[in-house]
C-alpha positions in Angstrom: 36.3 6.5 43.2 37.0 8.3 40.0 39.3 8.8 37.0 42.1 11.3 36.6 43.7 12.9 33.6 46.7 15.2 33.2 49.0 16.9 30.7 52.3 18.8 31.3 53.7 20.7 28.4 57.4 20.4 28.6 58.0 23.5 26.4 55.9 25.5 29.0 53.2 26.3 26.5 49.5 26.2 27.5 47.6 23.0 27.3 44.8 23.0 24.7 41.5 22.5 26.7 40.1 20.2 24.0 43.1 17.9 24.5 42.5 17.4 28.3 38.7 17.2 27.7 39.3 14.4 25.2 41.3 12.5 27.7 38.7 12.9 30.4 35.8 12.0 28.0 37.5 8.7 27.2 37.1 7.6 30.9 33.5 8.8 31.4 32.6 5.3 32.7 35.0 5.7 35.7 33.0 8.8 36.8 29.5 9.3 35.5 28.5 11.7 38.2 30.5 14.7 37.2 33.6 16.2 35.6 36.0 19.0 36.4 39.1 20.7 35.0 42.0 22.8 36.2 44.1 24.7 33.7 47.6 25.7 35.0 50.2 27.7 33.3 51.9 24.8 31.5 49.7 21.9 32.7 46.1 20.8 33.0 44.1 18.4 35.2 40.9 16.5 34.4 38.7 14.5 36.7 35.6 12.2 36.4 33.6 11.6 39.5 31.9 8.5 40.9 30.2 9.7 44.0 30.7 7.4 47.0 31.5 9.7 50.0 29.7 13.1 50.4 27.4 12.9 47.4 26.9 16.7 47.3 28.8 19.1 45.0 31.2 19.7 47.8 33.0 16.5 46.7 33.7 17.7 43.2 37.2 17.7 41.8 39.7 19.1 41.0 39.5 20.2 44.7 41.4 23.3 45.9 42.6 23.7 49.5 43.3 27.1 51.1 44.3 28.5 47.7 47.5 26.6 47.9 47.1 23.0 46.7 44.8 21.4 44.0 44.2 17.7 43.6 42.8 15.1 41.3 42.3 11.9 43.3 41.1 8.4 42.4 40.5 6.0 45.3 39.5 6.0 49.0 41.3 6.8 52.2 39.3 4.6 54.5 40.7 6.1 57.8 39.8 9.6 56.8 37.6 10.1 59.8 40.4 9.3 62.2 42.8 11.5 60.3 40.3 14.4 60.2 40.0 14.2 64.0 43.8 14.2 64.4 44.1 17.2 62.0 41.3 19.1 63.8 43.5 19.0 67.0 46.2 20.7 65.0 43.8 23.5 64.1 42.5 22.4 60.7 38.9 23.0 59.8 36.9 21.1 57.2 34.1 22.2 54.9 33.1 18.9 53.4 32.6 15.3 54.5 35.1 13.9 51.9 38.3 12.0 52.2 39.7 14.2 49.5 39.7 17.3 51.7 41.3 15.3 54.5 44.0 14.2 52.0 44.7 17.8 51.1 45.0 18.8 54.7 47.2 15.9 55.5 49.6 17.0 52.7 49.5 20.5 54.1 50.5 19.2 57.6 52.8 16.2 56.9 54.0 17.0 53.4 54.9 14.0 51.2 55.0 11.7 54.2 51.2 12.0 54.5 50.8 8.9 52.3 52.4 6.8 55.0 49.4 7.6 57.2 46.7 6.6 54.7 44.9 3.3 54.9 43.3 2.8 51.6 43.7 2.7 47.8 44.7 5.7 45.8 46.2 7.3 42.7 46.4 11.1 42.8 48.3 14.1 41.6 48.5 17.2 43.7 49.6 20.7 42.5 51.7 22.4 45.1 51.5 26.1 44.2 54.2 27.3 46.5 56.8 24.9 45.2 55.4 24.8 41.6 55.6 21.0 41.6 53.3 18.1 41.1 53.2 15.4 43.8 51.8 12.1 42.6 51.3 8.9 44.5 50.1 5.3 44.1 48.9 3.1 46.9 51.0 0.5 48.7 49.9 -2.5 46.6 48.8 -0.8 43.4 45.0 -1.3 43.7 44.5 1.9 41.8 46.2 2.4 38.4 48.5 5.3 37.4 49.7 5.2 33.7 52.0 7.8 32.1 53.8 8.7 28.9 56.9 10.8 28.7 58.4 12.3 25.5 60.0 15.5 24.3 56.7 17.3 24.2 54.6 16.1 27.2 54.4 14.2 30.4 50.8 12.9 30.4 49.1 10.7 33.0 45.8 8.9 33.5 43.8 6.1 35.1 43.6 4.2 31.8 45.9 3.4 28.9 43.3 4.7 26.3 43.9 8.2 27.5 47.6 8.1 26.6 47.5 6.3 23.2 47.0 9.7 21.4 50.4 10.8 22.7 52.3 7.9 21.1 53.9 8.4 17.7 53.0 4.9 16.8 51.1 2.1 18.7 53.5 -0.7 19.0 53.6 -3.9 21.2 56.1 -4.3 24.0 57.7 -7.5 22.7 59.1 -8.8 26.0 55.8 -8.3 27.8 53.8 -9.8 24.9 56.0 -13.0 24.7 56.0 -13.5 28.5 52.2 -13.4 28.3 52.0 -15.8 25.4 54.7 -18.3 26.3 54.6 -18.3 30.1 51.2 -16.7 31.0 52.8 -14.0 33.2 51.7 -10.4 32.9 51.6 -7.1 34.9 55.0 -8.0 36.5 56.8 -4.8 35.4 56.2 -1.1 35.1 56.0 -1.6 31.3 52.7 -2.3 29.7 51.8 -4.2 26.6 52.1 -0.9 24.8 55.6 0.3 24.0 56.4 3.6 25.8 53.3 3.6 28.1 54.5 3.0 31.7 53.0 2.6 35.2 54.0 4.2 38.4 55.1 1.4 40.6 52.9 0.5 43.6 54.0 2.1 46.9 55.8 4.9 45.1 55.6 8.7 44.8 56.5 10.8 41.8 57.5 14.5 42.1 57.6 16.6 39.0 59.2 20.0 39.0 57.1 22.3 36.7 59.9 24.8 36.4 62.8 22.5 35.3 60.7 19.5 34.1 62.8 17.2 36.1 61.1 14.4 38.0 61.9 11.8 40.6 60.3 8.5 41.5 60.8 7.1 45.0 59.4 4.2 47.0 57.6 5.1 50.2 56.5 1.6 51.1 58.4 -1.6 51.2 56.7 -4.8 52.4 58.6 -6.0 55.5 58.3 -9.2 57.5 58.1 -8.4 61.2 60.0 -10.8 63.5 57.8 -10.0 66.6 55.0 -12.4 65.3 57.3 -15.3 64.5 57.2 -16.7 68.0 53.6 -16.3 69.0 51.2 -19.2 69.6 48.9 -20.4 66.8 45.8 -19.4 68.9 47.2 -15.9 69.3 47.9 -15.7 65.5 44.4 -16.7 64.7 42.9 -14.2 67.1 45.1 -11.4 65.9 44.2 -12.1 62.3 40.5 -12.4 62.9 40.4 -9.1 64.7 42.5 -7.4 62.0 40.4 -8.7 59.1 37.2 -7.7 60.9 38.5 -4.2 61.4 39.5 -4.0 57.8 36.0 -5.0 56.6 34.5 -2.5 59.1 36.6 0.3 57.6 35.6 -0.6 54.1 31.9 -0.5 54.9 32.2 3.3 55.1 30.1 4.6 52.3 27.2 7.0 51.4 26.0 4.4 48.8 25.0 0.8 49.2 27.7 -1.8 49.8 27.5 -5.3 48.4 29.9 -8.3 48.1 31.2 -10.5 45.3 30.7 -14.1 46.4 32.4 -16.9 44.5 31.7 -19.5 47.1 35.4 -19.9 47.9 36.9 -19.3 51.3 38.1 -15.7 50.8 34.9 -14.2 49.4 32.8 -16.2 51.8 34.9 -14.8 54.7 34.3 -11.3 53.6 30.6 -12.0 53.1 30.3 -13.3 56.6 32.0 -10.4 58.3 30.3 -7.6 56.2 26.9 -9.3 56.6 27.4 -9.3 60.4 28.5 -5.6 60.4 25.5 -4.5 58.3 23.0 -6.5 60.3 24.3 -4.9 63.5 24.3 -1.5 62.0 20.9 -1.4 60.3 19.4 -4.9 60.3 19.6 -4.9 56.5 20.8 -7.9 54.5 23.9 -7.5 52.4 23.6 -8.2 48.7 25.9 -11.0 47.6 26.4 -11.5 43.9 27.5 -14.8 42.5 28.3 -16.0 39.0 26.8 -19.4 38.4 28.2 -21.6 35.6 26.5 -24.5 33.8 29.5 -26.8 34.2 29.2 -29.1 37.2 33.0 -29.5 37.8 33.5 -25.8 38.4 30.1 -24.7 39.6 30.3 -23.2 43.1 26.8 -22.0 43.4 25.9 -24.7 46.0 28.6 -23.2 48.3 27.4 -19.7 47.6 23.9 -20.7 48.6 25.1 -22.3 51.8 27.1 -19.2 52.7 24.2 -16.8 51.9 21.8 -18.9 54.1 24.3 -19.2 56.9 25.1 -15.4 56.9 21.5 -14.3 56.2 22.7 -12.5 53.0 20.6 -11.7 49.9 22.0 -13.9 47.2 21.8 -12.7 43.6 22.7 -15.2 40.9 23.9 -14.2 37.5 24.3 -17.0 34.9 25.7 -15.7 31.6 25.3 -18.1 28.6 27.5 -18.7 25.7 25.8 -16.0 23.6 26.4 -13.5 26.4 30.1 -14.5 26.5 30.5 -14.1 22.7 28.7 -10.8 22.6 30.9 -9.4 25.4 34.3 -10.4 24.2 35.2 -7.2 22.3 33.7 -5.0 25.1 35.8 -6.7 27.8 39.0 -6.7 25.8 38.5 -3.0 25.1 37.8 -2.5 28.9 40.9 -4.4 30.0 43.1 -2.6 27.4 45.7 -5.4 27.4 45.6 -9.1 26.8 44.4 -11.0 29.9 44.7 -14.5 31.4 41.5 -16.3 30.8 37.7 -15.9 30.0 37.0 -15.9 33.7 37.7 -12.1 33.5 34.6 -11.9 31.3 32.6 -13.8 34.0 33.8 -11.2 36.5 32.5 -8.5 34.2 28.9 -9.9 34.5 29.1 -9.9 38.3 30.0 -6.2 38.4 27.5 -5.3 35.7 24.8 -6.9 37.9 26.2 -4.9 40.8 25.6 -1.6 38.9 22.1 -2.8 37.9 21.3 -3.5 41.6 22.7 -0.1 42.6 25.5 -1.6 44.7 28.0 1.0 43.8 30.6 -0.4 46.3 31.4 -4.1 46.2 33.7 -5.9 48.6 35.9 -8.7 47.1 38.3 -11.3 48.3 41.4 -10.5 46.3 44.6 -10.9 48.2 43.7 -13.8 50.5 45.6 -16.4 48.6 48.7 -14.3 48.1 49.0 -13.2 51.7 48.1 -16.5 53.4 49.7 -19.1 51.1 46.5 -20.2 49.5 47.7 -21.7 46.2 48.9 -25.3 45.8 52.0 -24.1 44.0 53.2 -22.8 47.4 53.6 -26.4 48.6 57.1 -26.9 47.1 58.5 -23.8 48.7 56.9 -24.6 52.0 58.2 -28.2 52.0 61.7 -27.2 51.1 61.9 -25.5 54.5 61.2 -28.8 56.2 63.8 -31.4 57.0 63.8 -35.2 57.3 60.6 -36.9 58.6 58.8 -33.5 58.9 59.1 -33.0 55.2 57.7 -36.5 54.5 54.8 -35.9 56.9 53.9 -32.5 55.5 54.2 -33.9 51.9 51.7 -36.6 52.7 49.4 -34.1 54.4 49.7 -31.7 51.5 48.3 -34.3 49.2 45.7 -35.5 51.6 44.2 -32.1 52.3 44.3 -30.6 48.8 43.2 -31.7 45.3 46.8 -32.7 44.3 47.8 -36.4 44.1 51.3 -37.3 45.4 52.5 -37.6 41.8 51.1 -34.2 40.9 52.8 -32.7 44.0 56.2 -34.2 42.9 55.7 -32.7 39.4 55.1 -29.3 41.1 58.5 -29.7 42.8 60.3 -30.4 39.6 58.4 -27.8 37.5 58.4 -24.7 39.8 61.9 -25.0 41.2 63.9 -25.6 38.0 64.2 -22.7 35.5 66.0 -24.7 32.8 63.4 -27.5 33.0 60.5 -25.0 33.0 61.7 -22.9 30.1 62.5 -26.0 28.1 59.0 -27.4 28.6 57.4 -24.0 27.8 59.4 -23.7 24.5 58.4 -27.2 23.6 54.8 -26.5 24.2 55.0 -23.3 22.2 56.9 -24.8 19.3 54.5 -23.1 16.8 56.4 -19.9 17.5 59.1 -19.0 14.9 62.6 -20.2 15.8 63.9 -16.7 15.4 61.7 -15.6 18.2 61.7 -18.7 20.4 65.4 -19.6 20.3 66.5 -16.3 21.8 63.6 -16.0 24.2 64.6 -15.6 27.8 62.5 -14.5 30.7 64.2 -12.6 33.6 60.9 -12.6 35.6 60.6 -16.4 35.3 64.2 -16.8 36.5 63.4 -14.6 39.5 60.2 -16.5 40.3 61.9 -19.9 40.1 64.8 -18.8 42.3 62.4 -17.5 45.0 61.0 -21.1 45.5 64.0 -21.7 47.7 62.7 -19.1 50.1 59.0 -19.0 50.8 59.0 -15.6 52.4 60.7 -14.1 49.4 58.4 -16.0 47.1 55.4 -14.6 48.9 56.6 -11.0 48.6 57.4 -11.5 44.9 53.9 -12.8 44.2 52.3 -9.9 46.1 54.4 -7.3 44.3 55.0 -8.7 40.8 53.8 -12.1 39.6 50.4 -12.8 40.9 48.5 -10.0 42.7 49.1 -7.1 40.3 47.3 -8.6 37.3 44.3 -9.6 39.5 44.1 -6.0 40.8 44.2 -4.7 37.2 41.4 -7.0 36.0 39.3 -5.9 39.0 39.8 -2.2 38.6 39.1 -2.2 34.9 36.0 -4.4 35.1 34.5 -2.5 38.1 35.2 0.9 36.8 33.8 0.0 33.3 30.6 -0.6 35.1 30.9 2.5 37.3 31.3 0.4 40.5 34.0 0.7 43.2 35.5 -2.5 44.6 37.2 -2.7 47.9 39.6 -5.4 49.1 39.7 -6.1 52.9 42.5 -8.6 52.6 44.7 -5.9 51.2 44.5 -3.6 54.2 48.2 -3.1 54.7 48.0 -4.1 58.3 46.3 -7.4 57.3 49.0 -8.0 54.7 51.9 -7.2 57.1 50.4 -9.4 59.8 49.7 -12.3 57.4 53.2 -12.5 55.8 54.9 -12.1 59.3 53.0 -15.1 60.9 54.9 -18.4 61.0 54.4 -20.3 57.8 53.5 -23.4 59.8 50.3 -21.6 60.8 49.5 -20.6 57.2 50.0 -24.2 55.9 49.3 -26.7 58.6 48.9 -30.5 58.1 48.5 -29.8 54.4 45.7 -27.2 54.9 46.4 -23.9 53.0 45.3 -20.7 54.6 45.0 -22.5 58.0 45.0 -19.2 59.9 42.0 -17.9 58.0 40.1 -21.2 58.2 40.4 -21.2 62.0 39.7 -17.4 62.3 36.5 -17.7 60.3 35.4 -21.2 61.4 32.6 -20.0 63.7 31.2 -17.7 61.0 30.7 -20.1 58.1 29.5 -23.6 57.3 32.2 -26.3 57.9 32.0 -27.6 54.4 33.0 -24.1 53.1 35.7 -23.5 55.6 37.4 -26.8 55.2 37.1 -27.3 51.5 39.9 -29.1 49.7 38.8 -28.5 46.1 40.1 -25.0 45.5 38.6 -24.0 42.1 39.4 -20.3 41.8 37.1 -18.1 39.8 36.5 -20.1 36.7 34.4 -19.7 33.6 33.2 -22.7 31.5 36.1 -22.1 29.1 35.8 -25.3 27.2 32.2 -24.7 26.2 32.6 -21.0 25.6 35.7 -21.3 23.5 34.5 -24.3 21.5 31.4 -22.3 20.5 33.6 -19.4 19.3 36.3 -21.6 17.7 35.7 -20.6 14.1 35.9 -16.9 14.9 39.0 -17.4 17.0 40.8 -19.2 14.2 39.8 -16.6 11.6 40.9 -13.7 13.9 44.3 -15.4 14.6 44.9 -16.1 10.9 44.2 -12.5 10.0 46.5 -11.1 12.6 49.5 -9.2 11.2 51.1 -9.1 14.6 50.9 -12.9 15.1 52.2 -13.4 11.6 55.5 -12.0 12.9 55.5 -14.6 15.7 53.8 -17.8 14.5 55.4 -20.3 12.1 52.4 -21.1 10.0 54.0 -24.3 8.7 54.1 -25.6 12.3 50.8 -24.2 13.6 47.8 -26.4 14.4 45.2 -24.5 16.3 43.3 -27.7 17.3 46.4 -29.2 19.0 46.8 -26.3 21.4 45.6 -26.2 25.0 42.6 -23.9 25.7 44.7 -21.2 27.5 47.1 -20.9 24.5 44.2 -20.7 22.1 42.8 -18.0 24.2 46.0 -16.0 24.5 46.5 -16.1 20.7 43.0 -15.0 20.1 43.2 -12.3 22.8 46.4 -10.9 21.3 44.8 -10.8 17.8 41.6 -9.1 19.1 43.7 -6.6 21.2 45.7 -5.8 18.0 42.5 -5.3 16.1 40.8 -3.1 18.6 43.8 -0.9 19.4 45.5 -1.1 16.0 48.8 -2.4 17.5 51.9 -3.1 15.4 54.7 -5.5 16.1 
């Protein structure tokens, strides 16, 4: 797990070493264990290393293979052992115990199609000397980031936005992205970033750059497809298949030359990963896995009681962190700088404390439960799309069960139907709620992504794919990558093994939501591994911080920061603006935008 940097000079001049070094230095946190550079004729690579596999100098990058290809690589190919054995049979020899060398050999043998054989998370750029081209790739679901800037002078890429800001003529906000965040609360749904002219390589895509002609091409190598072969299997078969696949995914992600721990919220997903990883470690070495939990001092959202029960049941070593209001306030600037773009809620700051503790405890690899909700229909907002597939009495029965076995009342469930399935109604409500925005901005505001999301509620399969690719999973992955790497920790996500994802979305929806229980398949698969009160919880809380207390304590600073924002002054109608009347999330978004503007000197 590392950070990568790169500059291509489009006029074929030589890259100034100090320029690539500055890019690399800005992401030292992603790789505190070493750095390396490669200077080509008209391009340069930089690399920061976080040692996870093969801790010796053999794992240093940029890595050269047979004097033909050179790579900078961020991520992990978990099935590298199996691939290495396959390549050995083809005559390949290996000098290290790294997945990086296996990746290079795989490219040598399979060419660009090598990425189709990888099970893992990655963002890499490989220099092919023979063809004088760069081959870049980003993993199937975009767990690892790949940002780039293209202008008349350079094509520059990196693991973080901060590396690319120096290549911009001016630092301006992307207005559509910013307004979608402020008004709707949607982000990371596009290849654009909050910064105008800084882009992302789409997940599941390759980029090939010809160093002679300076032409480049982006192509998709992975598209999430629903398999029909699992649509007719029995529920028991579905549960068994999923349990075996998830267990194999966890086992693969336990491969490490440093200690592996787990982020434990107390919810079903992280508890499942804790149970399976704890069992694996106990069988391997009789050690206890370290499970880190963020306890909050707000009874309604505190899940520490569930985390304690999970730790006791799985014989894990539970580590509690409990950040106070002062900790939150003192960390705001740091986390906004870490995230580089405005983010959804203060819960991201809570996540920061969990990963900070992981580094302190020397757990340099942490497993987490991201992806369970999106792949197994875990959110209550999936109910409308699920129920629309039902007809007559079945719809009524499932409607009653959905209310009975979730935290939603029947009235709330009906409101979900009206809100999530009607674009005009939804945009009307959002504009009314955000009536403090200038008419010149609000009147013409339209959101193509919200239209797409609303339309997909008529087809739950398409909705699920959209949430995985655009509207839900990407921003969670971004938060996790930025928070973990800021603390020099690698996170791994077993639910996002592509085989788990493909199986989950291909199973009958009636097995994923059954009798009102979301994630029914996972509940039954993990039932024998966890306490019943954890497996069959109705009160899905998510990963929540005590926002009300935290933001109330910081209210004066928030108001001052918002009032002093030149960027928000272009958006807000001061005559119609009352901070106190806004809901907490809107207050946070406005403050987050103003702080982001301040830290990165962004203009409207």
